[in-house]
N, C-alpha and C positions, 0 to 999 in steps of 0.2 A: 865512464862508458855505460853507465846506469844511468844517470843522468843525459845522459848523447843520446841512449839507448829511447827516454822515456820524449825528449825533445822529437825525436821521429817516429814517433807512435803519437803524440799530441798532432803534428806535420799530417800523419797518416788519417788520421781523426776528421781535420780540419778539409781537408783531401773532400774526405769521403761523402761527408756534410756541403760539399756543394755540387757535388757532383751525383748528388741521389735524385734531387727534386730538377734536377739542369736535365736530367735524362725523361721526367713528363713532358718540361714544357713546350718544349719543339712539335710537340704530337696536340697538343692544346687545337688545331685550328680540325683532327680528326675526328677528335671527341666529340666538337659541338657540332661536327657533320653530323656526325653517325649518330647522337642524340638530338639531332632537330632544334636543338639551343636557340632562341633568339638574342641580341645581347646582353637585354637585361639579364636575365635568366642564366644566363653564361657571367652574366658577371657576378650575380650572386650568386653561384655556385662556386666560384674558385676564391669566393671571401670567404669561402668554410676554409680557409688553409688558415688566413691568417686570426681567425676569428678563436682556431685551438690551437692557435699559439699566445694569444690572450688569455686564456680561458685557463691555460696548463702551465705557462710564464709561474707564475708565483710559487707552487708546489713545487722546480726547480733547489730550492733552497732545503727544501723535508729532506726529498731526496735522495742529495749530495750529506746532509748532517746524515741520514741510519746509514747509506749503505758506497759511498764514498762515490767522486767524480769521477774516474772511470768507469767503474761498474754500468756507470748511470751511462754518462756519455754514446759509450757499444750499446747499452739497452735499446737508450732511445734514436741509437742509429739502424737498428737490427728494426723496431715498430716503422720506426719513418718507412725504409724499406718497402715493410709491408704494407702501408697506407699509400705507397707510391702505388706499388704493382697493384691494386685494387681497383685504384681512380684511374687506371687508365686502363680497364679493361670493365669497370661499373656498366651495365646495363641499362641503370636510368639517369636518372639526374642525381635522388636524393640521395643514390648509393654512390654516383659522384662527390658529394659534400657531402657524406659521412667519411668516408674517403679520408679527400683532402681536411676534412677536420679532423681525424686524427692523425695525418701526417703531420700538417702543419702542430698539434700539440705536443707530440715526439721533436720535431723539430730545434721549437723551446725547448723544451728541457735538455736533449741534446746541446745545445747552441752555449747554452749560460754552465752546461758541466764540462765543455771541453775550453771552456773559454776557463776558468777554477781550476780546471789542470794541467795548464797554459801557465795560469798565475802559479802553479805549487813549481813547476819546473822553471819559471822564471826564476823566484826565490833561491833556488838553488847554484841559478848560472852568477847572479848578481848582477844582472844586468836585463834591458830591453831585449825581450826577445818576440813578446805575441804581438807586434805590427808581420813581423814574420808568417806568423801563424794566419792572417786574418788575407796575407796574401798567396798565400799557398789556400785557401779556401776559394779565392778568386780561378786560379790556374784548375783545380776541380769544377769550380760551375764554368768554367768552359770547354775542360775536358770530358763532363758529361753533355752538352751542348753538342760537341761535334759529335758523339758516339750517337748521339740522338737524330743527327743528322747522318751519319752513313747509314744509318739501321730503314732512315726513311728512305734515303735513293737506291738502297739496298732493298725495299719493299716487305720487309719484316716482318710478320706480323707485333703488333703493340704485346703481345702477351708474352713473346717470346724475347720480345728487346728488351723490355719493363726484370721480365723474371732473369735473365741474365745478370743486368746490370744489378740488379736486388740480392742478386748468393752474391756477386764475384764483390764488392761492396759490404755484404755482409761478412763475409773472407775477410777483408782487410784489417776489419774491425774488429775483428776476432786477435786477429795475429796482434794487431793494436795490442792489445787490452795486455796482451803477455808482461809485455815492453814497456809496461809506465811505471810511473812509481808506485810501490807498492800500499796497501792500506790504509792510506789517504783520507780525510770527510774537508779536504783544501773546498774552500771557498772564494770569489773576487775578493781582494784583498780591500778595493771599501769597505767591501761590509765587514770585514777581520779588524776593520781600524775602526772602523766607527762602533765596535762595542765601548771602547770607555773614552771616545773623549765626545767631546761636542764643542760648541761654536755660540756666540753672543746667539740671539734670537733674531729669523730673516723678516724685514722690515716687506715695505710691499712692492718700494723696487727689485730688492733678491727676487721676488714673484713672478713682476713683470718678467728681468731678462729668462727665469725660469722657462715662462711664455714663451719668448722667442727662440728660443734654444730646441726646445719641443719643435716650433713648427720649423723650424730651421733639417731639424731634421725631420719633419713630417716630408718638406720638399722633395729630400734626399730620397725616402722612403718610395714617395709618389713615381718618379722617374728609375727607380728601380724598380717598381711596378709593371709600368709602362714596359718596359721592358720582358719581363714575366707573363703576364697578362696577356700585350696586347700584342708583338712587335708582328708573333709568327702568322699572327692572324688577318693584320692588317697588311702585312704584305705578300700575303698568298689570296685575299678575297680582294678588299678594293686594286692593290696593286697586281693581282694576276700572277704572283711570281711562283714559281715550284717549291714545293714544300720542302725541299732536302735549300733550294735557296734562299725561302722565308726562317728555316731556322737559325741563318743569318742574323738577321737584326739583334737577337737575344744573345749571340755571342759575343757582336761586336759589341755590344753595350759591357757586359762583365767584363770580357777582356779587354777595355779602352778602361774601365773601372778598375783592375790591375797594375797596366802599366802607372794609372794614377798614384796609387798609392804606389809605385816601386820611388817615383821621383818628387809623392808629398813631402815625405817627411824634410828633403834637405827647401824645395819651396819655401814651406812654411818658416825655414830657423830661416831664410836669407829674406823672406818678404815681411811674415808675419800668420796667424792664419785669417787675421780678415783680410788681406787682401790678398791672400788664396782663394777663399770663398766668393768672395765676389766676382775675380776675374772663374771660377770656375760657373758663377749663376750665370755671367754671358755668354761662355761659353754654348751651356745646356739650352740659353736662349736663341742663340742666335745660331745656330747648330740646327736642332729640329726646329725651331722658325724657320727657318728655309726651307728646312728637307719637307714640310706640310707645305711651308708656302706653293715650294715646285716642285712635286711629287713627281720622284723617277724608283726607282728600285734601287741602283747600286744608291744614290743620293740619302732615301730614306738609311739603308745598313751605315752608312758614313753617318748622317741626325742621329741617330742612337747611338752609337759610338762616341759622342763628340757629347753628346748627353752622361755619357757614362762618366769618361775621362774628367769634367765637370764636377762629377758628385761623388766622384774619391772620397772626396775628404772631408767631407761634410759632418757624416752624423760622428765618425770617431772624435770631430773637433766642436761638437757639443757636446758631446759625452763630458769632454775633458775639461769642458768649460764650466758645466753643469759642476762636477765635483771639486770644483775649486771657487767656486763661489760660498763667500763669509756669511754670517749669519746660518747657516743650512750644518746636520752633524755631516761628516765624512760618509760620501754612497750615497745619503736624502737625495741629491739632483739627480746624481747618475742613473740611479733607480727609477726616476720621475720621469728621466727622456728618452729612455731602452725603453721604459714600459707603456707609454702615452706616443712615441712615433711609431708606434706595429696601429695603429688610428691606421695613418695612412697607405697602409698594406690594408686594412679593415675594409673603409671605406672606398680606396680611391676604382678599386675594380667593378661596385653598380654603380657608382657614379660615372666613369666611363661609358660603361654600356648603355645606362639610359642615355644619355646624350648621344650616342652612335645611334640608338635608335631611333632621336625623333632629329639627328639631323646630321649622320652621319662620324663611324669613327674617325675620319680624319680631323672631324671639327670635334669629340673626344677627347683627339690626343692633344690638344694644343692642352692641356692640361700641363707638356712637358717644359714649355719656355714656361707658361706659366708660373711653375717649380722654380726653373732659373731667376726670375724677375723680381719671386717671393724673397729668398735669398738674398740675392741684391739690398733688398732696399734693410730684410733684417741685419747683416753682418758683418753691424755696428757694437755687436754686442761681444765678440771676436777677440780675440788679443790681434793688439797689432804685433809690430815688428819687436820681438824681444832685442835687448844689447848684451852683449858677452857679459855685463854687470849680474845684470836680470839674470842670466843663467846659471852665471857663480854663484848669487845669490840664493835660486831656489835650491839649485845643488847642495848645499851647504844645510838650508834646514831639511832636508828629506832624512827620511826615518832611515836608519842603515836596515838592509835587508837579512834575514838569515836563512 
């Protein structure tokens, strides 16, 4: 029962991590209007969140080794909640950026720590369960977005809404800590394996593949950021949707992403990651391209849903492929891809904002179908369909879990 309780506790942490920031995202249009921000300044301000994540990301491993992954995950959750609350009530743009920087930094630490603890629980199970945690994260994101939409519809002040959500999810995290595995110093499995394992030196071709995988992951990040940063702003501004309706652009994206994650493993097993990624890129490019070509509220929400579904498997695929590349120490490719893909979250908001100020947000959002085309072009570096013999060989060569 202890391991089962720990699994539920980690799931609760993933749910909380998804829900906390999702409560803020649909409030962005109101914050932008209250602070009288241009699209460019708005884009730069919200880029503080991924900037904080990039700055703090490498500190996670040190903190986990010092305090344990469960404690770090919960502490990061509490500080993320504080950053989200302050961002929601910030009286000036600098305060908004500082609060988002804090929230992004703590979110990155939480993300690594909860994955580390989830992998520790997985080792006790002796089978893969980590994908289920990421699906729960998507449920949390949809829940948080729906909570925000409800708060907007009820005309709750941002301070009250974000205060309630922050306290609620802080309590969930603190309760979950009681059921996590005791006194662990867990780290991601790839990092643990890297301690005493080496492979032949990587050549130029290997690093070119890593670069392509980074671009695929960045493509997924750009699409996700479009939903996070611009969906509600575009729907409420350019398309004049009510604030509560505009929130559904983001909700549709993360909800469809969750659905894609539920069926993704079966699709990959049947068709191969390369085919699934290309089909996903086509769905992104076609769905969002059509929504931008014929702009309506309902069509745009469906376009964001198509984009979310299309990118559901991209980031896990890029990370897995990078970790399996010959010539790299275990964990090196994974670390590079996970680190550099945050550039998509960092650069996308100010770039889209600058384009929006000069040519309109509808033009700025063309980065979404462009990301879909990028994935189609680069998907050849991903694995094709594996045969039963390939899967059996992989299972035989895998190290035993302890």
